[in-house]
C-alpha angles and dihedrals in degrees: 000000000000132000124200125206120174146150091231093112127234089258098066132067099236099095093047088054089057090054091048091054090051095048088050088067095054147288099324126159111240124191122190111218093181140316091196102081106145105273113273086355101146092168090056090054091047091053090047095053095049089055101046106043094076093057100053129075110278092252096053117132113221113206115195125184113184095130119153089162097056114148092021127102091281111122130240113223147189116206128189109219134195085261116019137336136281124214119185147074121332095231106115104296088117091055094113100037097040090114087056096057113112099173136003130198131188112233105227103223117218117237094232099061129096115284090211107044111047088151090070102031102034117013104043092046090057091046094047095051088049094050086056092049093257118138105224111238094217098066119112121186118250132190115255087239088073093070110115114223133187117246098253110155116223116246113265138185112232115184102310100342140076115229108205141162132239105239101167143020111191129207091271094055097253110155111221121198131196092250107122116217092250094055097082136356124228129185122239104256096022119138115236125188117218120201108205124117086347135337117300130184113224129181120219113236138175097222137019093245096060089071122085118245108284095010116137109232140174124218144155108262129218090267094055099253129123109256132191111214143165119219106241091351143077116267091187094060094043090051097037084233124189126184116252089030117131119231133181127228111199117223125217 
């Protein structure tokens, strides 16, 4: 099985071409994760990869084409993960699964392929061959130290506060931090003060619906990260939130 995640948009033909190339190799199952990643947004792609790999069979090949550096000196790679495989550019998409990488290989790019569509000419051919049990001939081992990661600071407790980073804002306006559920424990109904573009009082809830309409809440989302939300509203607009911003959560 192969999954496809791109920033090509559902309006364009590019993602369909990827599937056509894969199908030309044989009867291979293909699953579209999304083709509407924010354009050039490597962080968005990295967050998606982290949150999909556990829900697919262990031999699934995840092709990701969020590739603003296509045709430059950036490398294409195939990585064997603890569960599944990654095929795509080595540009930060592996940031949140770097610790899961068992082996990584450079995809040697032929000189006669398009310099602007490596998804079609480089990545899906490698994935299709692997899905059919064929080891691609253009793979060259790389050290794990060569994996490119985005500079996302780990959450930390400083005095009586957590300093964290916004790693995702979803289509509902939920602001997702990089604080895992086991980093700190809050009690349902507890008041929490957020220092980000001002001081904001949030209530810790277990579900979105427990908050009153327009109330700023915090909860642990389905992906086990601390999230700032607004019931039937957009927390991102209210907070003027941007990905990669740091915020401070004050502890009692």
